[in-house]
A tleap script that builds the chain and sets N, CA, C and O, in Angstrom:
source leaprc.protein.ff14SB
mol = sequence {
  NGLY ASN THR CYS MET TYR GLU ARG SER SER
  SER LEU ILE ARG GLU LEU ASP LEU SER TYR
  MET HIE VAL PHE PRO TYR SER PRO ARG LYS
  GLY THR ARG LEU TYR SER VAL LYS HIE PRO
  GLU GLU ARG VAL ARG ASP ASP ARG ALA GLU
  ARG LEU ARG SER LEU SER LYS GLU LEU ASN
  ARG ARG TYR THR GLU ARG GLN VAL GLY ARG
  VAL LEU GLU LEU ILE VAL GLU ASP SER HIE
  MET ALA THR SER SER ASN TYR LEU LYS CYS
  GLU VAL VAL GLY GLU SER VAL LEU ARG SER
  GLY ASP PHE ILE LYS GLY ARG LEU ILE SER
  SER ASN PRO LEU ARG VAL SER LEU LEU CSER
}
set mol.1.N position { -13.418 -25.691 -0.862 }
set mol.1.CA position { -12.219 -25.971 -1.347 }
set mol.1.C position { -11.402 -24.836 -1.092 }
set mol.1.O position { -11.560 -24.076 -0.137 }
set mol.2.N position { -10.499 -24.736 -1.994 }
set mol.2.CA position { -9.476 -23.686 -1.929 }
set mol.2.C position { -10.024 -22.069 -2.807 }
set mol.2.O position { -9.555 -20.961 -2.549 }
set mol.3.N position { -11.179 -22.380 -3.920 }
set mol.3.CA position { -11.844 -21.424 -4.544 }
set mol.3.C position { -12.402 -20.521 -2.937 }
set mol.3.O position { -12.167 -19.345 -2.658 }
set mol.4.N position { -13.118 -21.463 -2.165 }
set mol.4.CA position { -14.123 -21.007 -1.308 }
set mol.4.C position { -13.169 -20.049 -0.267 }
set mol.4.O position { -13.564 -18.914 0.002 }
set mol.5.N position { -11.899 -20.564 0.301 }
set mol.5.CA position { -10.963 -19.778 1.048 }
set mol.5.C position { -10.127 -18.404 0.361 }
set mol.5.O position { -9.527 -17.471 0.893 }
set mol.6.N position { -10.398 -18.763 -1.092 }
set mol.6.CA position { -10.122 -17.148 -1.649 }
set mol.6.C position { -10.659 -16.393 -1.441 }
set mol.6.O position { -10.447 -15.265 -0.996 }
set mol.7.N position { -11.760 -17.118 -1.854 }
set mol.7.CA position { -13.246 -16.033 -1.651 }
set mol.7.C position { -13.607 -15.249 -0.555 }
set mol.7.O position { -14.223 -14.191 -0.426 }
set mol.8.N position { -12.992 -16.145 0.304 }
set mol.8.CA position { -13.326 -16.023 1.756 }
set mol.8.C position { -12.232 -14.633 1.918 }
set mol.8.O position { -12.782 -13.566 2.192 }
set mol.9.N position { -10.864 -14.634 1.772 }
set mol.9.CA position { -10.063 -14.448 2.265 }
set mol.9.C position { -10.043 -12.865 1.266 }
set mol.9.O position { -9.446 -11.891 1.725 }
set mol.10.N position { -10.541 -12.809 0.315 }
set mol.10.CA position { -11.098 -11.595 -0.606 }
set mol.10.C position { -12.027 -10.586 -0.003 }
set mol.10.O position { -11.841 -9.380 -0.163 }
set mol.11.N position { -13.111 -11.113 0.750 }
set mol.11.CA position { -13.841 -10.568 1.163 }
set mol.11.C position { -13.190 -10.252 3.009 }
set mol.11.O position { -13.903 -9.459 3.623 }
set mol.12.N position { -12.586 -10.530 3.404 }
set mol.12.CA position { -12.358 -10.325 4.892 }
set mol.12.C position { -10.873 -9.049 3.943 }
set mol.12.O position { -10.563 -8.122 4.691 }
set mol.13.N position { -10.369 -9.038 3.018 }
set mol.13.CA position { -9.649 -7.794 2.445 }
set mol.13.C position { -9.929 -6.899 2.609 }
set mol.13.O position { -9.358 -6.060 3.306 }
set mol.14.N position { -11.442 -6.738 1.682 }
set mol.14.CA position { -12.348 -5.449 1.436 }
set mol.14.C position { -12.718 -4.819 2.744 }
set mol.14.O position { -12.299 -3.763 3.218 }
set mol.15.N position { -14.090 -6.164 3.525 }
set mol.15.CA position { -14.057 -5.396 4.781 }
set mol.15.C position { -12.915 -4.908 5.690 }
set mol.15.O position { -13.239 -3.964 6.410 }
set mol.16.N position { -11.786 -5.297 5.799 }
set mol.16.CA position { -10.944 -4.969 6.670 }
set mol.16.C position { -10.059 -3.282 6.216 }
set mol.16.O position { -9.196 -2.584 6.748 }
set mol.17.N position { -10.936 -3.218 4.875 }
set mol.17.CA position { -10.046 -1.456 4.066 }
set mol.17.C position { -8.507 -1.578 4.121 }
set mol.17.O position { -7.859 -0.601 4.495 }
set mol.18.N position { -7.937 -2.633 3.798 }
set mol.18.CA position { -6.738 -2.394 4.014 }
set mol.18.C position { -5.973 -1.341 3.320 }
set mol.18.O position { -6.386 -0.957 2.226 }
set mol.19.N position { -4.854 -0.807 3.857 }
set mol.19.CA position { -4.103 0.549 2.580 }
set mol.19.C position { -2.939 -0.149 1.644 }
set mol.19.O position { -2.521 0.437 0.646 }
set mol.20.N position { -2.567 -1.129 1.944 }
set mol.20.CA position { -1.449 -1.654 1.635 }
set mol.20.C position { -1.349 -3.487 1.246 }
set mol.20.O position { -1.657 -4.110 2.262 }
set mol.21.N position { -1.213 -3.861 0.780 }
set mol.21.CA position { -0.947 -5.483 0.651 }
set mol.21.C position { 0.454 -6.383 -0.300 }
set mol.21.O position { 0.635 -5.939 -1.434 }
set mol.22.N position { 1.104 -7.219 0.009 }
set mol.22.CA position { 2.155 -7.020 -0.455 }
set mol.22.C position { 1.439 -8.755 -1.066 }
set mol.22.O position { 0.952 -9.602 -0.317 }
set mol.23.N position { 1.529 -8.826 -1.997 }
set mol.23.CA position { 0.800 -10.522 -2.392 }
set mol.23.C position { 2.186 -11.167 -3.357 }
set mol.23.O position { 3.148 -10.735 -3.991 }
set mol.24.N position { 1.738 -12.093 -3.093 }
set mol.24.CA position { 2.839 -13.412 -3.697 }
set mol.24.C position { 2.118 -14.809 -3.470 }
set mol.24.O position { 1.555 -15.326 -2.505 }
set mol.25.N position { 2.466 -15.327 -5.219 }
set mol.25.CA position { 1.767 -16.569 -4.674 }
set mol.25.C position { 2.397 -17.558 -4.018 }
set mol.25.O position { 3.626 -17.501 -4.051 }
set mol.26.N position { 1.658 -18.891 -3.140 }
set mol.26.CA position { 2.544 -19.457 -2.478 }
set mol.26.C position { 3.052 -20.766 -3.408 }
set mol.26.O position { 2.356 -21.377 -4.219 }
set mol.27.N position { 4.253 -20.985 -3.116 }
set mol.27.CA position { 5.028 -22.224 -3.834 }
set mol.27.C position { 5.087 -23.264 -3.148 }
set mol.27.O position { 5.612 -23.100 -2.047 }
set mol.28.N position { 4.800 -24.114 -3.346 }
set mol.28.CA position { 4.859 -25.522 -2.183 }
set mol.28.C position { 6.587 -25.710 -1.796 }
set mol.28.O position { 7.509 -25.562 -2.597 }
set mol.29.N position { 6.706 -26.091 -0.279 }
set mol.29.CA position { 8.080 -26.795 -0.581 }
set mol.29.C position { 8.195 -27.879 0.541 }
set mol.29.O position { 7.655 -27.698 1.633 }
set mol.30.N position { 8.951 -29.079 0.234 }
set mol.30.CA position { 9.210 -29.982 0.678 }
set mol.30.C position { 9.108 -30.214 2.222 }
set mol.30.O position { 10.279 -30.075 2.573 }
set mol.31.N position { 8.614 -30.399 2.982 }
set mol.31.CA position { 9.500 -30.506 4.464 }
set mol.31.C position { 7.862 -29.641 5.303 }
set mol.31.O position { 7.450 -29.684 6.462 }
set mol.32.N position { 7.440 -29.090 4.328 }
set mol.32.CA position { 6.310 -27.822 5.160 }
set mol.32.C position { 4.527 -28.679 5.171 }
set mol.32.O position { 3.978 -29.280 4.248 }
set mol.33.N position { 4.173 -28.489 6.159 }
set mol.33.CA position { 2.870 -29.145 6.401 }
set mol.33.C position { 1.853 -28.596 4.787 }
set mol.33.O position { 0.997 -29.353 4.331 }
set mol.34.N position { 2.070 -27.616 4.320 }
set mol.34.CA position { 0.876 -27.598 3.292 }
set mol.34.C position { 1.480 -28.320 2.125 }
set mol.34.O position { 1.027 -28.131 0.996 }
set mol.35.N position { 2.685 -29.306 2.386 }
set mol.35.CA position { 2.864 -29.202 0.897 }
set mol.35.C position { 2.381 -30.295 0.440 }
set mol.35.O position { 2.629 -30.541 -0.740 }
set mol.36.N position { 1.638 -31.174 1.142 }
set mol.36.CA position { 1.007 -32.456 0.475 }
set mol.36.C position { -0.638 -31.660 -0.219 }
set mol.36.O position { -1.086 -32.025 -1.306 }
set mol.37.N position { -1.155 -30.853 0.421 }
set mol.37.CA position { -2.227 -30.187 0.305 }
set mol.37.C position { -2.579 -29.872 -1.105 }
set mol.37.O position { -1.778 -29.109 -1.645 }
set mol.38.N position { -3.600 -30.277 -1.851 }
set mol.38.CA position { -4.131 -29.961 -3.272 }
set mol.38.C position { -4.045 -28.886 -3.265 }
set mol.38.O position { -4.648 -28.291 -2.373 }
set mol.39.N position { -3.177 -28.030 -4.352 }
set mol.39.CA position { -3.245 -26.862 -4.702 }
set mol.39.C position { -3.628 -26.270 -5.842 }
set mol.39.O position { -3.211 -26.884 -6.825 }
set mol.40.N position { -4.412 -25.083 -6.157 }
set mol.40.CA position { -4.799 -24.717 -7.733 }
set mol.40.C position { -3.834 -24.812 -8.876 }
set mol.40.O position { -2.618 -24.787 -8.685 }
set mol.41.N position { -4.351 -24.916 -10.010 }
set mol.41.CA position { -3.806 -25.128 -11.111 }
set mol.41.C position { -2.625 -23.691 -11.219 }
set mol.41.O position { -3.220 -22.627 -11.051 }
set mol.42.N position { -1.376 -23.562 -11.422 }
set mol.42.CA position { -0.244 -22.502 -11.636 }
set mol.42.C position { -1.249 -21.330 -12.290 }
set mol.42.O position { -0.960 -20.268 -11.740 }
set mol.43.N position { -2.201 -21.164 -13.153 }
set mol.43.CA position { -2.497 -20.148 -14.356 }
set mol.43.C position { -3.479 -19.780 -13.008 }
set mol.43.O position { -3.192 -18.699 -12.495 }
set mol.44.N position { -5.042 -20.826 -12.107 }
set mol.44.CA position { -5.660 -20.108 -11.236 }
set mol.44.C position { -4.753 -19.383 -10.087 }
set mol.44.O position { -4.875 -18.158 -10.108 }
set mol.45.N position { -3.873 -19.887 -9.094 }
set mol.45.CA position { -3.025 -19.499 -8.444 }
set mol.45.C position { -2.434 -18.032 -9.463 }
set mol.45.O position { -2.725 -17.112 -8.699 }
set mol.46.N position { -2.030 -17.614 -10.251 }
set mol.46.CA position { -1.556 -16.652 -10.884 }
set mol.46.C position { -2.849 -15.522 -10.951 }
set mol.46.O position { -2.953 -14.393 -10.472 }
set mol.47.N position { -3.552 -16.152 -11.568 }
set mol.47.CA position { -5.068 -15.067 -11.780 }
set mol.47.C position { -5.550 -14.537 -10.672 }
set mol.47.O position { -5.969 -13.381 -10.613 }
set mol.48.N position { -5.520 -15.547 -9.470 }
set mol.48.CA position { -5.560 -15.049 -8.134 }
set mol.48.C position { -4.951 -13.748 -7.890 }
set mol.48.O position { -5.317 -12.587 -7.706 }
set mol.49.N position { -3.884 -14.409 -7.963 }
set mol.49.CA position { -2.776 -13.224 -7.099 }
set mol.49.C position { -2.630 -12.040 -7.943 }
set mol.49.O position { -2.215 -11.061 -7.323 }
set mol.50.N position { -2.910 -11.818 -9.484 }
set mol.50.CA position { -3.035 -10.646 -9.557 }
set mol.50.C position { -4.239 -10.030 -9.411 }
set mol.50.O position { -4.349 -8.804 -9.436 }
set mol.51.N position { -5.250 -10.859 -9.244 }
set mol.51.CA position { -6.832 -10.080 -8.740 }
set mol.51.C position { -6.578 -9.184 -7.358 }
set mol.51.O position { -7.179 -8.154 -7.054 }
set mol.52.N position { -5.405 -9.927 -6.515 }
set mol.52.CA position { -5.603 -9.041 -5.216 }
set mol.52.C position { -4.446 -7.667 -5.397 }
set mol.52.O position { -4.390 -6.482 -5.070 }
set mol.53.N position { -3.739 -8.517 -6.016 }
set mol.53.CA position { -2.555 -6.845 -6.505 }
set mol.53.C position { -3.722 -5.507 -7.213 }
set mol.53.O position { -3.789 -4.280 -7.138 }
set mol.54.N position { -4.425 -6.494 -7.818 }
set mol.54.CA position { -5.517 -5.261 -8.487 }
set mol.54.C position { -5.985 -4.329 -7.468 }
set mol.54.O position { -5.957 -3.098 -7.467 }
set mol.55.N position { -6.621 -5.536 -6.202 }
set mol.55.CA position { -7.567 -4.786 -5.324 }
set mol.55.C position { -6.373 -4.554 -4.046 }
set mol.55.O position { -6.912 -4.499 -2.941 }
set mol.56.N position { -5.542 -4.475 -4.029 }
set mol.56.CA position { -4.280 -3.842 -3.315 }
set mol.56.C position { -4.243 -2.149 -4.159 }
set mol.56.O position { -3.993 -1.040 -3.686 }
set mol.57.N position { -4.444 -2.385 -4.932 }
set mol.57.CA position { -3.768 -0.986 -5.303 }
set mol.57.C position { -4.900 0.191 -5.598 }
set mol.57.O position { -4.679 1.401 -5.618 }
set mol.58.N position { -6.511 -0.652 -5.883 }
set mol.58.CA position { -7.886 -0.237 -5.393 }
set mol.58.C position { -8.229 0.410 -4.172 }
set mol.58.O position { -9.201 1.150 -4.022 }
set mol.59.N position { -7.113 -0.001 -3.015 }
set mol.59.CA position { -7.509 0.104 -1.525 }
set mol.59.C position { -6.510 1.087 -1.210 }
set mol.59.O position { -6.568 1.976 -0.360 }
set mol.60.N position { -5.415 0.753 -2.160 }
set mol.60.CA position { -4.378 2.423 -1.326 }
set mol.60.C position { -4.858 3.831 -2.042 }
set mol.60.O position { -4.723 4.983 -1.630 }
set mol.61.N position { -5.688 3.164 -3.704 }
set mol.61.CA position { -5.931 4.758 -3.743 }
set mol.61.C position { -7.243 5.130 -2.955 }
set mol.61.O position { -7.518 6.292 -2.657 }
set mol.62.N position { -7.866 4.268 -2.708 }
set mol.62.CA position { -8.997 4.910 -1.728 }
set mol.62.C position { -8.682 5.081 -0.398 }
set mol.62.O position { -9.527 5.598 0.334 }
set mol.63.N position { -7.545 4.717 0.073 }
set mol.63.CA position { -7.035 4.843 1.253 }
set mol.63.C position { -6.234 6.244 1.310 }
set mol.63.O position { -6.137 6.929 2.327 }
set mol.64.N position { -5.493 6.661 -0.361 }
set mol.64.CA position { -4.799 8.222 0.061 }
set mol.64.C position { -5.316 9.403 -0.175 }
set mol.64.O position { -5.001 10.549 0.144 }
set mol.65.N position { -6.484 8.754 -1.018 }
set mol.65.CA position { -8.075 10.009 -1.073 }
set mol.65.C position { -8.609 10.757 -0.207 }
set mol.65.O position { -8.977 11.931 -0.205 }
set mol.66.N position { -8.604 9.300 1.092 }
set mol.66.CA position { -9.044 9.787 2.307 }
set mol.66.C position { -8.178 10.857 2.914 }
set mol.66.O position { -8.707 11.864 3.384 }
set mol.67.N position { -6.754 10.676 2.930 }
set mol.67.CA position { -5.568 11.032 3.388 }
set mol.67.C position { -5.899 13.235 3.076 }
set mol.67.O position { -5.674 14.160 3.856 }
set mol.68.N position { -6.282 13.251 2.122 }
set mol.68.CA position { -6.268 14.142 1.347 }
set mol.68.C position { -6.811 15.582 2.601 }
set mol.68.O position { -7.839 15.663 3.273 }
set mol.69.N position { -5.843 16.362 2.517 }
set mol.69.CA position { -6.343 17.664 3.846 }
set mol.69.C position { -6.056 17.485 4.741 }
set mol.69.O position { -6.281 18.433 5.494 }
set mol.70.N position { -5.277 16.072 5.507 }
set mol.70.CA position { -4.851 15.993 7.140 }
set mol.70.C position { -3.481 16.304 6.465 }
set mol.70.O position { -2.845 16.331 5.411 }
set mol.71.N position { -3.470 16.570 8.128 }
set mol.71.CA position { -1.622 17.541 8.657 }
set mol.71.C position { -0.988 16.152 8.668 }
set mol.71.O position { -1.624 15.244 9.204 }
set mol.72.N position { 0.348 15.869 8.062 }
set mol.72.CA position { 1.047 14.505 8.162 }
set mol.72.C position { 2.226 15.247 8.567 }
set mol.72.O position { 2.639 16.368 8.268 }
set mol.73.N position { 2.802 14.026 9.578 }
set mol.73.CA position { 4.487 14.509 10.343 }
set mol.73.C position { 5.579 13.525 8.896 }
set mol.73.O position { 5.185 12.482 8.374 }
set mol.74.N position { 6.579 14.050 8.636 }
set mol.74.CA position { 6.711 13.818 7.452 }
set mol.74.C position { 8.802 13.265 7.977 }
set mol.74.O position { 9.520 13.743 8.855 }
set mol.75.N position { 8.968 12.623 7.394 }
set mol.75.CA position { 10.526 12.851 7.386 }
set mol.75.C position { 11.127 13.372 5.740 }
set mol.75.O position { 10.421 12.925 4.836 }
set mol.76.N position { 12.147 14.118 5.339 }
set mol.76.CA position { 12.373 14.491 4.302 }
set mol.76.C position { 13.692 13.801 4.028 }
set mol.76.O position { 14.741 13.698 4.665 }
set mol.77.N position { 13.110 13.203 2.423 }
set mol.77.CA position { 14.132 12.160 1.523 }
set mol.77.C position { 15.577 12.880 1.040 }
set mol.77.O position { 16.777 12.702 1.250 }
set mol.78.N position { 14.862 13.656 0.387 }
set mol.78.CA position { 15.689 15.029 -0.266 }
set mol.78.C position { 15.340 15.892 -0.219 }
set mol.78.O position { 14.929 16.284 0.873 }
set mol.79.N position { 15.260 16.976 -1.668 }
set mol.79.CA position { 14.678 18.719 -1.535 }
set mol.79.C position { 13.487 18.863 -1.872 }
set mol.79.O position { 12.796 19.880 -1.807 }
set mol.80.N position { 13.114 17.408 -2.397 }
set mol.80.CA position { 11.629 17.722 -2.557 }
set mol.80.C position { 10.888 16.853 -2.487 }
set mol.80.O position { 9.969 16.945 -3.300 }
set mol.81.N position { 10.861 15.883 -1.763 }
set mol.81.CA position { 10.633 14.267 -1.570 }
set mol.81.C position { 10.535 13.898 0.115 }
set mol.81.O position { 11.621 13.940 0.693 }
set mol.82.N position { 9.423 13.567 0.892 }
set mol.82.CA position { 9.580 13.269 2.134 }
set mol.82.C position { 8.336 12.180 2.449 }
set mol.82.O position { 7.189 12.259 2.011 }
set mol.83.N position { 8.854 11.201 3.280 }
set mol.83.CA position { 8.084 10.097 3.832 }
set mol.83.C position { 6.975 10.417 5.095 }
set mol.83.O position { 7.435 11.008 6.073 }
set mol.84.N position { 5.532 10.043 5.102 }
set mol.84.CA position { 5.006 10.251 6.045 }
set mol.84.C position { 4.712 9.485 6.901 }
set mol.84.O position { 4.105 8.558 6.365 }
set mol.85.N position { 4.840 9.261 8.479 }
set mol.85.CA position { 4.219 8.532 9.537 }
set mol.85.C position { 3.902 7.135 9.175 }
set mol.85.O position { 4.388 6.047 9.483 }
set mol.86.N position { 2.712 7.607 8.253 }
set mol.86.CA position { 1.775 6.714 8.062 }
set mol.86.C position { 2.496 5.863 6.009 }
set mol.86.O position { 1.683 5.686 5.101 }
set mol.87.N position { 3.845 5.573 5.859 }
set mol.87.CA position { 4.389 5.982 4.661 }
set mol.87.C position { 3.665 6.373 3.390 }
set mol.87.O position { 2.837 5.594 2.918 }
set mol.88.N position { 3.874 7.296 2.925 }
set mol.88.CA position { 3.330 8.250 2.016 }
set mol.88.C position { 4.282 8.911 1.125 }
set mol.88.O position { 4.853 9.943 1.477 }
set mol.89.N position { 4.452 8.443 0.149 }
set mol.89.CA position { 5.748 9.139 -0.442 }
set mol.89.C position { 5.443 10.092 -1.056 }
set mol.89.O position { 4.597 9.900 -1.929 }
set mol.90.N position { 6.108 11.846 -0.841 }
set mol.90.CA position { 5.333 12.576 -0.991 }
set mol.90.C position { 5.922 13.595 -1.537 }
set mol.90.O position { 7.038 13.701 -1.028 }
set mol.91.N position { 5.682 14.630 -2.539 }
set mol.91.CA position { 6.418 15.629 -3.296 }
set mol.91.C position { 5.698 16.572 -2.241 }
set mol.91.O position { 4.479 16.583 -2.071 }
set mol.92.N position { 6.762 17.495 -1.440 }
set mol.92.CA position { 7.050 18.401 -1.212 }
set mol.92.C position { 6.867 19.868 -1.897 }
set mol.92.O position { 7.814 20.490 -2.377 }
set mol.93.N position { 5.308 20.412 -1.874 }
set mol.93.CA position { 5.459 21.560 -2.687 }
set mol.93.C position { 5.643 22.759 -1.826 }
set mol.93.O position { 5.295 22.683 -0.648 }
set mol.94.N position { 6.287 24.140 -2.417 }
set mol.94.CA position { 6.906 25.039 -1.584 }
set mol.94.C position { 8.044 25.967 -1.618 }
set mol.94.O position { 8.533 25.753 -2.728 }
set mol.95.N position { 8.664 26.767 -1.112 }
set mol.95.CA position { 9.729 27.680 -1.685 }
set mol.95.C position { 11.149 27.299 -0.247 }
set mol.95.O position { 12.320 27.668 -0.158 }
set mol.96.N position { 10.408 26.558 0.512 }
set mol.96.CA position { 11.521 26.180 1.701 }
set mol.96.C position { 12.857 25.384 1.375 }
set mol.96.O position { 12.658 24.623 0.427 }
set mol.97.N position { 13.745 25.339 1.707 }
set mol.97.CA position { 14.713 24.032 1.630 }
set mol.97.C position { 14.603 23.339 2.479 }
set mol.97.O position { 14.046 23.809 3.471 }
set mol.98.N position { 14.914 22.366 2.518 }
set mol.98.CA position { 14.776 20.802 3.078 }
set mol.98.C position { 16.112 20.139 2.827 }
set mol.98.O position { 16.867 20.203 1.858 }
set mol.99.N position { 16.185 19.537 3.878 }
set mol.99.CA position { 18.076 18.580 3.817 }
set mol.99.C position { 17.248 17.277 4.388 }
set mol.99.O position { 16.197 17.234 5.028 }
set mol.100.N position { 17.854 16.549 4.061 }
set mol.100.CA position { 17.150 15.296 4.327 }
set mol.100.C position { 17.536 14.673 5.637 }
set mol.100.O position { 18.724 14.554 5.933 }
set mol.101.N position { 16.680 14.317 6.341 }
set mol.101.CA position { 16.765 13.727 7.518 }
set mol.101.C position { 15.974 14.960 8.482 }
set mol.101.O position { 15.890 14.870 9.707 }
set mol.102.N position { 15.507 15.937 7.804 }
set mol.102.CA position { 14.650 16.712 8.662 }
set mol.102.C position { 12.956 16.312 8.923 }
set mol.102.O position { 12.364 15.764 7.993 }
set mol.103.N position { 12.398 16.533 9.893 }
set mol.103.CA position { 11.020 16.780 10.264 }
set mol.103.C position { 10.548 17.709 9.969 }
set mol.103.O position { 11.018 18.791 10.322 }
set mol.104.N position { 9.283 17.587 9.102 }
set mol.104.CA position { 8.242 18.858 8.923 }
set mol.104.C position { 6.821 17.990 8.999 }
set mol.104.O position { 6.649 16.787 9.193 }
set mol.105.N position { 5.861 19.081 8.767 }
set mol.105.CA position { 4.805 18.752 8.804 }
set mol.105.C position { 4.175 19.453 7.704 }
set mol.105.O position { 4.489 20.587 7.344 }
set mol.106.N position { 3.259 18.720 7.178 }
set mol.106.CA position { 2.865 19.031 5.922 }
set mol.106.C position { 1.416 19.017 5.616 }
set mol.106.O position { 1.227 18.351 6.634 }
set mol.107.N position { 0.496 19.120 5.243 }
set mol.107.CA position { -0.608 19.304 4.559 }
set mol.107.C position { -0.920 18.833 3.160 }
set mol.107.O position { -0.831 19.586 2.190 }
set mol.108.N position { -1.390 17.219 3.057 }
set mol.108.CA position { -2.187 16.531 1.722 }
set mol.108.C position { -2.302 17.103 0.812 }
set mol.108.O position { -3.506 16.862 0.732 }
set mol.109.N position { -2.044 17.955 -0.383 }
set mol.109.CA position { -3.186 18.667 -1.007 }
set mol.109.C position { -3.818 17.917 -2.035 }
set mol.109.O position { -4.860 18.232 -2.611 }
set mol.110.N position { -2.939 16.633 -2.283 }
set mol.110.CA position { -3.431 16.084 -3.497 }
set mol.110.C position { -2.875 14.608 -3.533 }
set mol.110.O position { -1.718 14.303 -3.243 }
set mol.111.N position { -3.989 13.628 -3.980 }
set mol.111.CA position { -3.097 12.203 -3.584 }
set mol.111.C position { -2.803 11.744 -5.017 }
set mol.111.O position { -2.320 10.616 -5.123 }
set mol.112.N position { -2.963 12.259 -5.831 }
set mol.112.CA position { -2.547 11.689 -7.489 }
set mol.112.C position { -1.996 12.502 -7.927 }
set mol.112.O position { -2.859 13.240 -8.404 }
set mol.113.N position { -0.446 13.176 -8.226 }
set mol.113.CA position { 0.268 12.704 -7.460 }
set mol.113.C position { -0.073 12.931 -5.873 }
set mol.113.O position { -0.890 13.741 -5.433 }
set mol.114.N position { 0.767 12.002 -5.094 }
set mol.114.CA position { 1.084 12.709 -3.532 }
set mol.114.C position { 1.543 13.431 -3.271 }
set mol.114.O position { 2.769 13.328 -3.254 }
set mol.115.N position { 0.839 14.865 -2.820 }
set mol.115.CA position { 1.649 16.318 -2.660 }
set mol.115.C position { 1.243 16.588 -1.488 }
set mol.115.O position { 0.041 16.462 -1.253 }
set mol.116.N position { 2.324 17.115 -0.255 }
set mol.116.CA position { 2.087 18.234 0.495 }
set mol.116.C position { 2.302 19.970 0.416 }
set mol.116.O position { 3.104 20.508 -0.348 }
set mol.117.N position { 1.570 20.566 1.202 }
set mol.117.CA position { 2.236 21.835 1.323 }
set mol.117.C position { 2.924 22.093 2.811 }
set mol.117.O position { 2.256 22.253 3.833 }
set mol.118.N position { 3.767 22.102 2.781 }
set mol.118.CA position { 4.588 22.678 4.149 }
set mol.118.C position { 3.754 23.272 4.873 }
set mol.118.O position { 3.278 24.089 4.086 }
set mol.119.N position { 3.240 23.423 5.863 }
set mol.119.CA position { 3.131 23.938 7.643 }
set mol.119.C position { 4.236 24.982 7.973 }
set mol.119.O position { 5.418 24.833 7.663 }
set mol.120.N position { 3.765 25.972 8.583 }
set mol.120.CA position { 4.808 26.848 8.940 }
set mol.120.C position { 5.259 26.534 11.160 }
set mol.120.O position { 6.142 27.192 11.709 }
savepdb mol mol.pdb
quit
């Protein structure tokens, strides 16, 4: 039943090794196909959502650690922050003057906090 589906979903998520998940509990809506299906108690639903959020944090931490040492393409958000093409928000370290909207390349030197060193 419901527990089996949750466990299979959790197992699949681990197997896929996702880097991020947006988790939200299902809310029944009249007129939808699943409205009349038996749903878990609210406390069970919320507990499962929290466990999936924790799993998402762990998978994201592992993903960012694997990125350390890689060269990233980034777009500058402000003078010290940039977002990589794989959506990592990184602090840019170094003495260069950066302008919002500039495209840069940098090597990820730290995963916690996320930091990149500019490449020339």
